[in-house]
C-alpha positions as a LaTeX table, in Angstrom:
\begin{tabular}{lrrr}
\hline
Residue & $x$ (\AA) & $y$ (\AA) & $z$ (\AA) \\
\hline
Met1 & 88.94 & 112.12 & 117.47 \\
Val2 & 87.39 & 109.56 & 118.54 \\
Ala3 & 88.58 & 105.54 & 118.59 \\
Leu4 & 86.93 & 102.95 & 116.29 \\
Ser5 & 84.90 & 100.34 & 117.66 \\
Pro6 & 85.93 & 96.86 & 116.38 \\
Ile7 & 83.23 & 94.99 & 114.18 \\
Lys8 & 81.81 & 91.87 & 115.51 \\
Gly9 & 80.77 & 89.16 & 113.84 \\
Pro10 & 81.71 & 87.54 & 110.28 \\
Thr11 & 83.22 & 89.66 & 107.73 \\
Leu12 & 81.33 & 91.75 & 105.98 \\
Gly13 & 80.36 & 91.07 & 102.07 \\
Ala14 & 82.20 & 92.11 & 99.66 \\
Val15 & 78.93 & 94.08 & 97.63 \\
Leu16 & 77.80 & 97.78 & 97.63 \\
Ala17 & 74.60 & 98.25 & 99.08 \\
Leu18 & 72.53 & 101.28 & 99.17 \\
Thr19 & 70.09 & 100.83 & 101.64 \\
Cys20 & 66.94 & 103.64 & 102.06 \\
Leu21 & 66.30 & 103.47 & 105.89 \\
Ser22 & 63.09 & 105.53 & 105.99 \\
Cys23 & 61.35 & 104.15 & 103.10 \\
Thr24 & 57.63 & 102.60 & 104.08 \\
Ala25 & 55.07 & 101.28 & 102.18 \\
Ala26 & 52.97 & 104.30 & 102.26 \\
Ala27 & 53.05 & 106.05 & 98.91 \\
Ser28 & 52.78 & 109.56 & 100.69 \\
Thr29 & 55.56 & 108.92 & 103.19 \\
Gln30 & 57.46 & 108.06 & 99.85 \\
Ala31 & 57.07 & 110.76 & 98.30 \\
Gln32 & 58.14 & 113.06 & 101.31 \\
Thr33 & 61.23 & 110.90 & 101.77 \\
Pro34 & 64.13 & 112.19 & 100.23 \\
Arg35 & 65.73 & 109.22 & 97.93 \\
Ile36 & 69.67 & 108.27 & 97.35 \\
Asn37 & 70.90 & 108.97 & 93.71 \\
Glu38 & 72.07 & 105.55 & 92.90 \\
Ser39 & 74.34 & 106.68 & 89.88 \\
Ala40 & 75.77 & 109.57 & 91.94 \\
Ser41 & 75.97 & 107.48 & 95.36 \\
Gln42 & 77.91 & 105.03 & 93.43 \\
Ser43 & 80.41 & 107.22 & 92.03 \\
Asp44 & 80.85 & 108.44 & 95.16 \\
Ala45 & 81.50 & 105.37 & 96.98 \\
Gln46 & 84.12 & 104.24 & 94.88 \\
Arg47 & 86.04 & 107.62 & 94.68 \\
Ile48 & 85.70 & 107.72 & 98.56 \\
Arg49 & 86.77 & 103.81 & 98.68 \\
Ala50 & 89.82 & 104.95 & 96.63 \\
Val51 & 90.41 & 108.08 & 99.00 \\
Ile52 & 89.82 & 106.92 & 102.06 \\
Gly53 & 90.68 & 103.33 & 101.83 \\
Asn54 & 93.83 & 104.48 & 100.45 \\
Ala55 & 94.83 & 107.02 & 102.94 \\
Ile56 & 94.11 & 104.91 & 106.13 \\
Met57 & 96.75 & 102.50 & 104.32 \\
Ala58 & 99.32 & 105.19 & 104.14 \\
Ala59 & 98.14 & 106.60 & 107.52 \\
Asn60 & 99.37 & 103.50 & 109.30 \\
Pro61 & 103.02 & 102.12 & 107.95 \\
Glu62 & 102.94 & 99.40 & 110.90 \\
Tyr63 & 99.96 & 97.54 & 109.67 \\
Tyr64 & 98.46 & 95.42 & 106.79 \\
Ile65 & 95.35 & 97.30 & 105.87 \\
Glu66 & 92.75 & 94.90 & 104.27 \\
Val67 & 89.81 & 97.54 & 103.50 \\
Asp68 & 86.28 & 95.70 & 102.19 \\
Asp69 & 83.90 & 97.44 & 99.67 \\
Pro70 & 81.58 & 100.26 & 101.11 \\
Ser71 & 78.30 & 100.20 & 101.91 \\
Leu72 & 76.02 & 103.24 & 101.26 \\
Thr73 & 73.11 & 104.54 & 103.48 \\
Glu74 & 70.82 & 107.54 & 104.25 \\
Lys75 & 70.87 & 108.78 & 107.36 \\
Asn76 & 68.87 & 111.79 & 108.46 \\
Ser77 & 68.11 & 112.85 & 104.90 \\
Ala78 & 72.12 & 112.62 & 103.89 \\
Asn79 & 73.66 & 109.95 & 102.22 \\
Glu80 & 76.00 & 108.43 & 104.83 \\
Leu81 & 79.32 & 105.99 & 103.72 \\
Arg82 & 80.89 & 103.29 & 105.79 \\
Leu83 & 84.32 & 101.43 & 105.00 \\
Pro84 & 84.86 & 98.52 & 106.95 \\
Phe85 & 88.72 & 97.34 & 107.03 \\
Ser86 & 90.87 & 94.67 & 109.23 \\
Val87 & 94.35 & 94.92 & 110.09 \\
Lys88 & 97.21 & 93.06 & 111.89 \\
Pro89 & 100.72 & 94.18 & 112.23 \\
Leu90 & 102.92 & 94.22 & 109.69 \\
Gly91 & 105.67 & 91.21 & 109.51 \\
Phe92 & 102.75 & 88.70 & 110.19 \\
Glu93 & 101.86 & 87.78 & 107.09 \\
Gly94 & 102.11 & 84.24 & 106.10 \\
Ile95 & 101.57 & 83.21 & 109.43 \\
Thr96 & 97.50 & 83.35 & 109.61 \\
Lys97 & 96.79 & 80.49 & 111.45 \\
Thr98 & 98.91 & 81.88 & 114.79 \\
Val99 & 98.27 & 85.70 & 114.16 \\
Pro100 & 95.20 & 86.39 & 112.39 \\
Trp101 & 93.92 & 89.28 & 111.12 \\
Leu102 & 93.52 & 91.03 & 114.82 \\
Lys103 & 90.85 & 93.71 & 114.60 \\
Arg104 & 87.97 & 94.57 & 112.17 \\
Tyr105 & 87.09 & 98.11 & 112.02 \\
Glu106 & 84.50 & 100.42 & 110.92 \\
Val107 & 84.44 & 104.28 & 109.88 \\
Ser108 & 81.73 & 106.47 & 108.99 \\
Val109 & 82.58 & 108.82 & 106.34 \\
Asn110 & 79.79 & 111.47 & 104.89 \\
Gly111 & 78.40 & 111.07 & 101.70 \\
Thr112 & 80.84 & 113.15 & 99.74 \\
Gly113 & 83.98 & 112.48 & 101.70 \\
Thr114 & 84.63 & 115.53 & 103.27 \\
Ser115 & 84.10 & 114.46 & 106.63 \\
Ile116 & 84.85 & 111.48 & 109.01 \\
Arg117 & 82.99 & 110.94 & 111.52 \\
Ser118 & 85.45 & 107.96 & 113.31 \\
Ala119 & 89.31 & 107.96 & 113.03 \\
Pro120 & 90.98 & 104.87 & 113.59 \\
Gln121 & 93.53 & 105.06 & 116.43 \\
Leu122 & 95.16 & 101.58 & 116.17 \\
Pro123 & 98.22 & 100.88 & 119.28 \\
Ala124 & 101.72 & 101.24 & 118.27 \\
Thr125 & 104.01 & 98.12 & 117.67 \\
Ala126 & 107.62 & 97.17 & 117.05 \\
Met127 & 107.91 & 99.32 & 114.05 \\
Thr128 & 106.21 & 102.87 & 115.59 \\
Gly129 & 109.31 & 104.28 & 117.27 \\
Phe130 & 112.01 & 104.14 & 114.30 \\
Ile131 & 109.49 & 105.75 & 112.24 \\
Gln132 & 109.03 & 108.37 & 114.00 \\
Gly133 & 112.61 & 108.88 & 114.62 \\
Val134 & 113.57 & 106.95 & 117.52 \\
Arg135 & 117.03 & 104.49 & 117.15 \\
Asn136 & 117.40 & 102.50 & 119.48 \\
Arg137 & 120.53 & 100.17 & 117.89 \\
Thr138 & 123.99 & 100.98 & 115.75 \\
Glu139 & 124.81 & 99.53 & 112.25 \\
Leu140 & 126.94 & 97.35 & 113.80 \\
Ser141 & 124.67 & 95.10 & 116.13 \\
Ile142 & 122.02 & 94.97 & 112.97 \\
Asp143 & 124.42 & 93.41 & 110.67 \\
Lys144 & 126.00 & 91.09 & 114.16 \\
Thr145 & 122.33 & 90.20 & 114.05 \\
Leu146 & 121.48 & 89.35 & 111.08 \\
Ala147 & 124.78 & 87.50 & 110.74 \\
Arg148 & 124.11 & 84.96 & 113.55 \\
Met149 & 120.24 & 84.45 & 112.07 \\
Pro150 & 119.29 & 81.18 & 110.21 \\
Gln151 & 118.88 & 81.73 & 106.33 \\
Ser152 & 115.06 & 80.01 & 106.65 \\
Leu153 & 113.84 & 82.94 & 108.82 \\
Arg154 & 111.53 & 85.74 & 107.10 \\
Val155 & 113.07 & 89.12 & 108.20 \\
Phe156 & 111.11 & 92.30 & 108.10 \\
Ala157 & 113.32 & 95.44 & 108.97 \\
Val158 & 112.71 & 98.94 & 108.07 \\
Val159 & 115.81 & 101.04 & 106.67 \\
Glu160 & 116.51 & 104.94 & 106.17 \\
Leu161 & 119.01 & 106.11 & 104.01 \\
Lys162 & 121.32 & 108.70 & 104.38 \\
Asp163 & 120.47 & 109.91 & 101.36 \\
Pro164 & 117.18 & 109.62 & 99.76 \\
Leu165 & 117.02 & 108.16 & 96.49 \\
His166 & 115.58 & 109.71 & 93.17 \\
Pro167 & 112.92 & 107.46 & 90.99 \\
Ser168 & 115.57 & 107.07 & 88.67 \\
Asp169 & 118.01 & 105.84 & 91.04 \\
Leu170 & 114.96 & 103.50 & 92.24 \\
Lys171 & 115.15 & 101.53 & 88.84 \\
Lys172 & 118.96 & 100.47 & 89.08 \\
Val173 & 118.48 & 98.94 & 93.01 \\
Pro174 & 117.32 & 95.44 & 92.79 \\
Thr175 & 113.58 & 96.22 & 94.56 \\
Gly176 & 112.56 & 92.26 & 94.69 \\
Phe177 & 112.40 & 92.16 & 98.38 \\
Ile178 & 111.49 & 95.95 & 98.86 \\
Thr179 & 107.67 & 96.31 & 99.67 \\
Asp180 & 107.04 & 99.56 & 101.42 \\
Val181 & 108.58 & 102.98 & 101.13 \\
Phe182 & 108.64 & 106.14 & 102.60 \\
Phe183 & 108.61 & 109.36 & 100.40 \\
Ser184 & 109.61 & 111.74 & 103.38 \\
Pro185 & 112.19 & 112.01 & 106.01 \\
Leu186 & 111.75 & 109.44 & 109.45 \\
Val187 & 112.13 & 112.30 & 111.36 \\
Ser188 & 111.02 & 112.99 & 115.45 \\
Gly189 & 107.58 & 113.96 & 116.00 \\
Arg190 & 106.15 & 112.93 & 112.77 \\
Arg191 & 104.78 & 110.32 & 111.02 \\
Pro192 & 106.00 & 109.94 & 107.61 \\
Val193 & 104.50 & 110.03 & 104.09 \\
Phe194 & 104.54 & 105.90 & 103.28 \\
Trp195 & 103.12 & 104.28 & 100.57 \\
Arg196 & 102.65 & 100.09 & 100.05 \\
Met197 & 103.08 & 98.34 & 96.67 \\
Gly198 & 99.41 & 97.58 & 96.23 \\
Pro199 & 98.14 & 94.50 & 93.37 \\
Gly200 & 97.68 & 97.58 & 90.80 \\
Cys201 & 96.28 & 100.71 & 89.89 \\
Glu202 & 92.76 & 99.28 & 88.89 \\
Ser203 & 92.55 & 97.08 & 92.01 \\
Met204 & 92.96 & 99.75 & 94.45 \\
Phe205 & 90.49 & 101.62 & 92.81 \\
Leu206 & 92.85 & 104.49 & 91.26 \\
Pro207 & 93.35 & 106.20 & 88.00 \\
Pro208 & 95.88 & 103.89 & 85.55 \\
Cys209 & 99.27 & 104.10 & 86.20 \\
Lys210 & 102.03 & 103.66 & 83.98 \\
Ser211 & 103.19 & 100.74 & 85.26 \\
Asp212 & 101.23 & 98.69 & 88.19 \\
Thr213 & 104.26 & 97.28 & 89.34 \\
Asp214 & 105.64 & 101.03 & 89.94 \\
Val215 & 105.39 & 101.83 & 93.68 \\
Val216 & 106.12 & 105.58 & 92.33 \\
Ala217 & 103.78 & 105.64 & 90.13 \\
Gln218 & 101.04 & 104.23 & 91.94 \\
Phe219 & 101.35 & 106.93 & 94.72 \\
Lys220 & 101.35 & 109.38 & 92.09 \\
Ser221 & 98.22 & 108.35 & 91.07 \\
Trp222 & 96.48 & 108.36 & 94.40 \\
Val223 & 97.73 & 111.85 & 94.95 \\
Gly224 & 96.42 & 113.31 & 92.15 \\
Met225 & 93.49 & 112.41 & 92.61 \\
Leu226 & 92.75 & 113.98 & 95.81 \\
Gln227 & 90.97 & 117.50 & 95.80 \\
Pro228 & 91.56 & 120.65 & 98.47 \\
Ser229 & 87.59 & 119.10 & 99.64 \\
Asp230 & 89.69 & 116.16 & 101.04 \\
Gly231 & 92.06 & 118.16 & 103.32 \\
Lys232 & 89.63 & 117.64 & 106.34 \\
Ala233 & 89.50 & 113.61 & 106.23 \\
Leu234 & 92.86 & 113.13 & 105.68 \\
Ala235 & 93.59 & 115.02 & 108.53 \\
Gln236 & 91.29 & 113.32 & 110.47 \\
Leu237 & 93.57 & 110.37 & 109.71 \\
Gly238 & 96.91 & 112.03 & 110.39 \\
Leu239 & 97.79 & 113.34 & 107.20 \\
Asp240 & 98.49 & 116.84 & 105.50 \\
Leu241 & 97.47 & 117.22 & 101.47 \\
Gly242 & 100.31 & 119.81 & 101.00 \\
Leu243 & 103.00 & 117.39 & 102.20 \\
Leu244 & 101.23 & 114.50 & 100.08 \\
Arg245 & 101.77 & 116.53 & 97.40 \\
Met246 & 105.04 & 117.71 & 97.85 \\
Ala247 & 106.19 & 114.46 & 98.47 \\
Ala248 & 104.42 & 112.83 & 94.86 \\
Thr249 & 105.77 & 115.67 & 93.03 \\
Asp250 & 109.66 & 115.37 & 94.49 \\
Ser251 & 108.94 & 111.15 & 94.35 \\
Lys252 & 112.20 & 110.84 & 96.19 \\
Ile253 & 112.35 & 107.72 & 98.59 \\
Tyr254 & 113.99 & 108.20 & 101.87 \\
Gly255 & 113.11 & 105.14 & 103.49 \\
Phe256 & 111.83 & 101.20 & 102.98 \\
Val257 & 110.40 & 98.36 & 104.33 \\
Ile258 & 112.20 & 95.13 & 103.20 \\
Asp259 & 111.20 & 91.96 & 103.76 \\
Gly260 & 113.59 & 88.68 & 103.14 \\
Pro261 & 115.82 & 86.07 & 104.32 \\
Pro262 & 118.89 & 87.45 & 106.86 \\
Glu263 & 121.18 & 87.49 & 104.17 \\
Thr264 & 119.64 & 89.95 & 101.66 \\
Val265 & 118.16 & 92.08 & 104.43 \\
Arg266 & 121.90 & 92.64 & 105.27 \\
Ala267 & 122.53 & 93.38 & 101.98 \\
Tyr268 & 119.95 & 96.24 & 102.33 \\
Ala269 & 120.45 & 97.32 & 105.89 \\
Thr270 & 123.87 & 97.90 & 106.49 \\
Gly271 & 126.32 & 99.59 & 104.04 \\
Pro272 & 127.38 & 103.20 & 103.43 \\
Asp273 & 124.15 & 104.54 & 102.27 \\
Val274 & 122.18 & 103.57 & 105.31 \\
Lys275 & 121.56 & 105.92 & 107.79 \\
Ala276 & 119.74 & 103.28 & 110.21 \\
Ala277 & 117.88 & 100.46 & 110.38 \\
Glu278 & 115.89 & 98.51 & 112.06 \\
Ile279 & 114.66 & 94.76 & 112.63 \\
Phe280 & 111.15 & 94.46 & 113.66 \\
Gln281 & 109.88 & 91.13 & 112.85 \\
Ala282 & 111.88 & 87.40 & 111.89 \\
Ile283 & 109.14 & 84.43 & 111.97 \\
Pro284 & 109.46 & 81.15 & 109.78 \\
Glu285 & 109.38 & 81.23 & 106.42 \\
Tyr286 & 106.06 & 81.36 & 104.40 \\
Arg287 & 104.55 & 79.59 & 107.93 \\
Lys288 & 100.89 & 78.25 & 106.24 \\
\hline
\end{tabular}
């Protein structure tokens, strides 16, 4: 696995560009140069954006991931897709003046999306240890910490449940402050199956969902479009196609990320249904 190099310079444009790198003005050379099938390439690009772009997000629960539109080029007589994305640690939303998008990366994928030529290796954050099974604090210490916090703070915490919630149970829980969920147990040595609630299935290049505000529906929509040929690329990002399909079938919620004022987070992060919880960020509320 090769670490990506940050992209330097201004943000890449959001327009799909199809470029023939080896075309020349000579007609004889043009006749011998393979051309990109534009309609097929655009279709492939949109699917790769949906599969790989959302996979990058799902593989990195600790980060906000913002994926730009892909660009297609022709390299060595074969299509290559370049997918740029920006990252910043989860919990820094709303303080963009002091903590900007930390880095922009670019991932290169073959034209069919079945292989990633370089996979991102993002550094660990305050959240990484917890989602991989490391427990540093007791429920009592979390409760006391939240009780002492000013209500003007915006707190981000990750919560692990004693027993998983079924989708029907999730509908009974006030979820206005829950933004991200884990569809597999948070165990040592393995990253959990994760999904972040997006703005809607269509805007995430996903097949139509029953509800654009239903995180379970979004996750199942994404997994439903995955094919066996996607397995290698997903593995290069640290995801297992079989586990993703099992998680989508079960649709059980093993934990979640909560974002809100201390008293709200305290209600979610303590109590008989909580196995463990950890605060990983507290910031002034929505600083502009």
